[in-house]
N, C-alpha and C positions, 0 to 999 in steps of 0.2 A: 445464442443471441436472442434477445427478447424482440418480439414483433407485435406491434399494435397495428391492426389493419388500417391502411390509409394514412398512417403517420410514421415516418422513419424515426428511429431512435438515434439520438445524437451520442457520439462517443468522443470522449476527451482522453487522449493518451496519457499515461501516468507521467509524473514529473521525473526529473533526473535523480539518480542515486546520490545521497549525501552522507557524510559521516554522522553516526549516531553516538549518543552519550551512553547508551545502554550496553550491557554485557550480554553475550550469547547465553541463552537459557540452557544449552546443552554442554558446551565446552568452557564457558565463562570467559571466552576471548573478548578483548575490547575492540577487535577488528570487525565491527558491525556497520552495515550501511542501511539506510532507510529511505523510502520514497513514499509520497502521499498520493493517494488516488482520490479524486473528487468527481462527483456527478456533475453533468453539464448544467443542471438546474441549481446546484449548490445545496441539495437536500441531504447529502452525506459526505463524509470525509474519513477515509481509513488509511492507516499507515501499514506498509509492508516492510518487514525487517528481513535482512539477509546476513548471515555470518559468512564472512569471507574466508574463515579458517576451516570450518567443518561443513559448510554448505547448508546448514539448517535455515529454513525460512519460516516466519510466523507473521500473523496479522494482529493488529490492535484496532478494534472498531472505535471510531470516533463518535462524537455526539451526532445523532440524526435529528435534523430539524423537523 
């Protein structure tokens, strides 16, 4: 956890898992879920992918403002 003295850091829980159009990088299964993580200030947005077949997880960094 990041701490800035005198100022609490806001935390936004990640969104819900939804079906992805991407195939798994390891097993090529189409059974992949994705959820988007966003900063509370809107400065960044990253996608987390999870294969429901083999369990592989990976991230794709979004555009940072």
